[in-house]
NUKE-554335 format. One line per field, with one value per atom (N, C-alpha, C, O): residue number from 1; residue in one letter; atom name; x, y, z. Coordinates in steps of 0.001 Angstrom, whole numbers. Each point is the difference from the previous one (the first is absolute). Layout:
<recs>
n	c(NUM  ...)
res	c(a  ...)
atom	c(CA  ...)
c1	c(X  ...)
c2	c(Y  ...)
c3	c(Z  ...)
</recs>
This chain:
<recs>
n	c(1  1  1  1  2  2  2  2  3  3  3  3  4  4  4  4  5  5  5  5  6  6  6  6  7  7  7  7  8  8  8  8  9  9  9  9  10  10  10  10  11  11  11  11  12  12  12  12  13  13  13  13  14  14  14  14  15  15  15  15  16  16  16  16  17  17  17  17  18  18  18  18  19  19  19  19  20  20  20  20  21  21  21  21  22  22  22  22  23  23  23  23  24  24  24  24  25  25  25  25  26  26  26  26  27  27  27  27  28  28  28  28  29  29  29  29  30  30  30  30  31  31  31  31  32  32  32  32  33  33  33  33  34  34  34  34  35  35  35  35  36  36  36  36  37  37  37  37  38  38  38  38  39  39  39  39  40  40  40  40  41  41  41  41  42  42  42  42  43  43  43  43  44  44  44  44  45  45  45  45  46  46  46  46  47  47  47  47  48  48  48  48  49  49  49  49  50  50  50  50  51  51  51  51  52  52  52  52  53  53  53  53  54  54  54  54  55  55  55  55  56  56  56  56  57  57  57  57  58  58  58  58  59  59  59  59  60  60  60  60  61  61  61  61  62  62  62  62  63  63  63  63  64  64  64  64  65  65  65  65  66  66  66  66  67  67  67  67  68  68  68  68  69  69  69  69  70  70  70  70  71  71  71  71  72  72  72  72  73  73  73  73  74  74  74  74  75  75  75  75  76  76  76  76  77  77  77  77  78  78  78  78  79  79  79  79  80  80  80  80  81  81  81  81  82  82  82  82  83  83  83  83  84  84  84  84  85  85  85  85  86  86  86  86  87  87  87  87  88  88  88  88  89  89  89  89  90  90  90  90  91  91  91  91  92  92  92  92  93  93  93  93  94  94  94  94  95  95  95  95  96  96  96  96  97  97  97  97  98  98  98  98  99  99  99  99  100  100  100  100  101  101  101  101  102  102  102  102  103  103  103  103  104  104  104  104  105  105  105  105  106  106  106  106  107  107  107  107  108  108  108  108  109  109  109  109  110  110  110  110  111  111  111  111  112  112  112  112)
res	c(m  m  m  m  d  d  d  d  w  w  w  w  l  l  l  l  w  w  w  w  a  a  a  a  a  a  a  a  p  p  p  p  l  l  l  l  p  p  p  p  a  a  a  a  i  i  i  i  t  t  t  t  v  v  v  v  r  r  r  r  d  d  d  d  l  l  l  l  a  a  a  a  d  d  d  d  a  a  a  a  l  l  l  l  p  p  p  p  e  e  e  e  y  y  y  y  a  a  a  a  y  y  y  y  t  t  t  t  t  t  t  t  l  l  l  l  a  a  a  a  t  t  t  t  v  v  v  v  l  l  l  l  d  d  d  d  r  r  r  r  l  l  l  l  v  v  v  v  q  q  q  q  k  k  k  k  g  g  g  g  m  m  m  m  v  v  v  v  r  r  r  r  s  s  s  s  e  e  e  e  l  l  l  l  d  d  d  d  g  g  g  g  r  r  r  r  t  t  t  t  k  k  k  k  r  r  r  r  y  y  y  y  t  t  t  t  t  t  t  t  v  v  v  v  g  g  g  g  s  s  s  s  r  r  r  r  g  g  g  g  r  r  r  r  h  h  h  h  t  t  t  t  a  a  a  a  v  v  v  v  l  l  l  l  m  m  m  m  y  y  y  y  d  d  d  d  a  a  a  a  l  l  l  l  t  t  t  t  a  a  a  a  d  d  d  d  a  a  a  a  d  d  d  d  p  p  p  p  t  t  t  t  v  v  v  v  a  a  a  a  l  l  l  l  q  q  q  q  r  r  r  r  f  f  f  f  v  v  v  v  e  e  e  e  s  s  s  s  l  l  l  l  d  d  d  d  d  d  d  d  s  s  s  s  q  q  q  q  a  a  a  a  a  a  a  a  i  i  i  i  l  l  l  l  r  r  r  r  q  q  q  q  a  a  a  a  l  l  l  l  q  q  q  q  g  g  g  g  s  s  s  s  e  e  e  e  r  r  r  r  r  r  r  r  r  r  r  r  r  r  r  r  r  r  r  r  p  p  p  p  p  p  p  p  g  g  g  g)
atom	c(N  CA  C  O  N  CA  C  O  N  CA  C  O  N  CA  C  O  N  CA  C  O  N  CA  C  O  N  CA  C  O  N  CA  C  O  N  CA  C  O  N  CA  C  O  N  CA  C  O  N  CA  C  O  N  CA  C  O  N  CA  C  O  N  CA  C  O  N  CA  C  O  N  CA  C  O  N  CA  C  O  N  CA  C  O  N  CA  C  O  N  CA  C  O  N  CA  C  O  N  CA  C  O  N  CA  C  O  N  CA  C  O  N  CA  C  O  N  CA  C  O  N  CA  C  O  N  CA  C  O  N  CA  C  O  N  CA  C  O  N  CA  C  O  N  CA  C  O  N  CA  C  O  N  CA  C  O  N  CA  C  O  N  CA  C  O  N  CA  C  O  N  CA  C  O  N  CA  C  O  N  CA  C  O  N  CA  C  O  N  CA  C  O  N  CA  C  O  N  CA  C  O  N  CA  C  O  N  CA  C  O  N  CA  C  O  N  CA  C  O  N  CA  C  O  N  CA  C  O  N  CA  C  O  N  CA  C  O  N  CA  C  O  N  CA  C  O  N  CA  C  O  N  CA  C  O  N  CA  C  O  N  CA  C  O  N  CA  C  O  N  CA  C  O  N  CA  C  O  N  CA  C  O  N  CA  C  O  N  CA  C  O  N  CA  C  O  N  CA  C  O  N  CA  C  O  N  CA  C  O  N  CA  C  O  N  CA  C  O  N  CA  C  O  N  CA  C  O  N  CA  C  O  N  CA  C  O  N  CA  C  O  N  CA  C  O  N  CA  C  O  N  CA  C  O  N  CA  C  O  N  CA  C  O  N  CA  C  O  N  CA  C  O  N  CA  C  O  N  CA  C  O  N  CA  C  O  N  CA  C  O  N  CA  C  O  N  CA  C  O  N  CA  C  O  N  CA  C  O  N  CA  C  O  N  CA  C  O  N  CA  C  O  N  CA  C  O  N  CA  C  O  N  CA  C  O  N  CA  C  O  N  CA  C  O  N  CA  C  O  N  CA  C  O  N  CA  C  O  N  CA  C  O  N  CA  C  O  N  CA  C  O  N  CA  C  O  N  CA  C  O  N  CA  C  O  N  CA  C  O  N  CA  C  O  N  CA  C  O  N  CA  C  O)
c1	c(8300  -837  715  -113  842  709  922  49  676  923  -767  414  -1526  -785  -548  19  -508  -532  1095  -260  1485  1112  828  986  -1376  795  211  -918  2143  298  -654  -107  -321  -636  -1491  -418  -397  -1447  -379  -982  1750  -246  1346  994  -975  1261  -96  -1088  2236  79  482  456  -562  533  1506  541  131  1450  308  949  -1742  189  -80  825  -1824  -200  1125  482  -68  1088  1314  791  -555  1212  -42  1027  -2223  -142  -7  370  -785  -103  782  -598  1927  793  -42  424  -930  -75  -1124  -90  -771  -1098  238  541  -954  148  -958  -1117  1557  -802  -1352  -1043  1071  -1246  -950  -1217  1764  -839  -700  -1198  1946  -579  -1053  -1026  1281  -977  -1293  -1096  1229  -1175  -771  -1228  1934  -655  -745  -1144  1782  -672  -1247  -1036  1115  -1171  -1124  -1172  1516  -1031  -617  -1198  2005  -532  -944  -973  1262  -908  -1324  -1069  1131  -1210  -833  -1228  1878  -709  -524  -719  1076  -471  782  -449  1613  809  994  471  -163  971  -603  -751  1079  -466  1227  1084  -1260  1105  -439  -1169  2138  -271  1247  1125  -1355  1123  560  -737  2051  729  952  1126  -1596  748  -141  -1108  2233  -32  215  74  25  276  -1259  -736  496  -1111  458  1085  -1918  256  -1116  -1169  1548  -933  -141  980  -2212  -276  -978  -792  857  -938  -1375  -109  -921  -1366  -421  -762  1231  -377  1157  1089  -1345  1020  136  -812  1827  201  -1211  -464  -43  -1154  -1239  -737  508  -1144  142  -969  2165  255  -257  -618  1089  -212  -1496  -474  -261  -1443  -695  -905  1323  -592  297  -882  2119  348  -816  -471  307  -790  -1455  -604  52  -1377  -167  -945  1871  -65  59  -742  1622  125  -1287  -435  -175  -1219  -1204  -849  762  -1153  140  -975  2168  209  -540  -241  55  -467  -1499  -461  -304  -1441  -329  -1010  1860  -204  1326  811  -590  1281  111  947  -1898  -32  1305  562  -66  1223  1187  813  -711  1117  -38  1035  -2210  -118  335  687  -1169  296  1504  565  71  1449  762  982  -1427  643  -78  1006  -2199  -191  841  572  -491  808  1486  746  -321  1427  417  1194  -2151  303  557  -432  1393  445  -980  -904  1085  -958  -156  -1116  2222  -108  -694  -772  1032  -676  -1497  -831  494  -1414  -717  -1155  1835  -603  -270  -1047  1978  -189  -1183  -811  711  -1111  -1327  -984  952  -1219  -429  -1173  2135  -305  -563  -975  1592  -458  -1415  -825  542  -1337  -1032  -1104  1453  -927  -264  -1143  2169  -174  -859  -846  1061  -777  -1464  -901  674  -1356  -717  -1172  1869  -604  -355  -1061  1927  -278  -1220  -782  613  -1147  -1314  -1058  1118  -1229  -456  -1152  2018  -376  -1066  57  -1038  -992  648  884  -1307  568  -326  -1031  1931  -289  1039  -87)
c2	c(-2863  211  892  -219  1212  877  -808  225  -1162  -800  -871  -150  -426  -866  781  -494  1714  799  376  144  15  403  -1189  183  -1383  -1187  -119  237  -609  -129  -1223  -83  -848  -1225  50  604  -1225  4  -793  327  -1358  -800  -242  -295  423  -151  -1140  -428  -40  -1015  670  1143  -1865  521  221  965  -1849  141  1294  700  -363  1261  1182  913  -954  1089  42  1076  -2244  -67  499  641  -926  500  1522  669  -129  1448  740  1173  -1851  618  -826  -614  594  -887  347  -800  1977  372  -729  72  -780  -746  -1499  -473  -259  -1459  -609  484  -1531  -718  -396  187  -739  -460  1162  -155  1309  1180  410  285  -257  377  -1008  381  -1672  -1035  197  -138  458  236  1222  -33  1107  1221  -266  426  -1127  -312  -843  255  -1253  -831  824  -227  1175  868  924  281  189  836  -800  542  -1833  -883  -102  127  -353  -117  1276  -63  1214  1286  310  981  -1814  212  1028  437  -45  1002  -619  652  -1923  -727  -1363  -565  53  -1320  -911  436  -1687  -957  -1170  -385  -170  -1212  -864  493  -1788  -929  -157  -178  248  -239  -1148  220  -1443  -1159  -37  -118  221  25  1410  202  760  1384  847  -50  827  942  1282  510  3  1285  953  -380  1620  997  1160  455  11  1186  893  -478  1768  915  -171  -340  575  -125  1284  -54  1174  1272  971  -297  1455  1037  734  -180  990  836  931  212  339  889  -697  564  -1797  -775  -258  112  -452  -257  1257  -67  1203  1267  298  433  -667  242  -886  455  -1709  -906  496  -14  451  520  1241  148  742  1213  -360  552  -1473  -425  -622  315  -1197  -643  1033  -102  1100  1032  814  325  3  805  -776  569  -1842  -782  -447  -442  551  -357  1093  -244  1439  1143  180  12  129  182  1296  76  944  1270  434  655  -1022  317  1432  321  547  1368  733  576  -582  736  -559  759  -2066  -620  400  339  -374  383  1477  358  495  1432  256  754  -1373  193  -538  600  -1719  -579  966  269  250  920  1262  511  -11  1199  -239  942  -2180  -311  -165  -80  27  -225  1251  1113  -1296  1143  151  -819  1852  299  -1150  -316  -304  -1080  -1225  -666  368  -1123  288  -890  2136  380  -125  -422  788  -124  -1464  -325  -554  -1438  -511  -778  1216  -424  506  -739  1986  553  -834  -344  25  -823  -1361  -476  -135  -1317  78  -873  1911  167  251  -542  1357  275  -1268  -269  -499  -1261  -975  -683  618  -888  428  -838  2144  537  -333  -378  517  -322  -1476  -349  -519  -1448  -347  -875  1549  -292  481  -563  1587  548  -778  136  -943  -772  -1018  -643  495  -1065  -1362  -144  -854  -1351  -570  306  -1133  -675  187  -507)
c3	c(2868  -1161  -1010  -1206  1680  -938  -911  -1210  1804  -806  -979  -1149  1586  -890  -1190  -1127  1370  -1106  -987  -1195  1692  -865  -489  -714  1089  -341  -1508  -785  388  -1424  -643  -1223  2039  -517  279  988  -1837  253  1252  667  -350  1202  672  -664  1979  733  1005  386  15  1043  1284  -13  1105  1265  -149  540  -1265  -216  -743  356  -1396  -722  968  -37  890  950  1033  356  121  985  -598  693  -1958  -658  -149  111  -362  -172  1336  67  984  1325  1026  884  -995  858  1491  834  -500  1419  740  1226  -1982  610  -134  -1000  2022  -19  -1021  -182  -470  -992  599  -627  1857  623  283  -101  451  234  -1291  1  -1099  -1289  -454  -565  813  -362  795  -544  1818  843  -477  -79  -237  -469  -1305  -157  -777  -1266  233  -615  1489  288  627  -300  1162  600  -1043  48  -983  -1074  -895  -526  355  -750  766  -598  1903  819  -45  56  -156  -61  -1396  -190  -791  -1352  -793  -1059  1556  -683  -974  -932  1167  -809  -330  795  -1952  -439  -64  -389  768  -122  -861  -16  -701  -774  21  79  -150  8  -1400  -970  888  -1240  334  447  -670  489  1508  523  182  1463  529  1212  -2095  397  -80  -986  2036  -29  -678  279  -1169  -649  403  64  207  510  -982  -590  429  -812  755  812  -1086  636  -637  -1178  1953  -490  -707  -966  1416  -597  5  493  -1047  -78  1337  908  -810  1183  176  1120  -2233  71  539  809  -1262  492  1493  750  -325  1418  827  1063  -1546  701  113  1050  -2134  19  1035  700  -602  987  1418  858  -612  1321  343  1127  -2103  224  303  920  -1693  220  1388  724  -367  1317  1118  977  -1111  1026  107  1104  -2235  19  516  685  -998  455  1455  607  -51  1410  923  1183  -1722  788  -218  -1141  2226  -133  -742  -699  849  -698  -627  654  -1931  -645  -514  -719  1075  -521  247  -931  2159  330  -771  -527  459  -725  -1470  -575  -35  -1407  -202  -957  1855  -122  112  -792  1764  169  -1197  -437  -89  -1170  -1178  -656  390  -1122  194  -963  2179  280  -242  -268  360  -152  -1461  -290  -629  -1414  -659  303  -1206  -804  -1165  -166  -627  -1071  -1000  -413  27  -991  594  -690  1941  649  157  -185  528  137  -1343  -52  -1030  -1336  -334  -559  894  -239  808  -502  1757  846  -564  -23  -429  -608  -1211  -142  -726  -1186  405  -581  1570  453  558  -271  1046  564  -1089  53  -1038  -1103  -808  -370  98  -722  770  -576  1872  852  19  -30  81  5  -1313  10  -1129  -1303  -88  -518  1013  -39  845  -372  1498  868  -614  280  -1105  -603  -1224  -413  -175  -1195  343  1049  -1944  245  -199  -844  1605  -150  -1376  -598  127  -1255  -948  -1119)
</recs>
């Protein structure tokens, strides 16, 4: 995923990826891309007979999904959230505070 997010082209082929990552077999990369499509992280489309792959979201969106999945997998995410907050530096905590305040304001707005 790191390579896909940083890819110089908007859509890449398995060959593009294999050329950039020669330590991996072409078939392995093709399998990984197909699995990422199945997971909804990557989109594929046919360009003639060639499949082209693009990411579905940004690295930040992906991280948010992973965080959400980890928190919802636990019946009581209190400890995980507390440890996470304790690990933040001041600037990260400020960003989190802003996000929480914005989220709170959106929830208080009347519908319409």
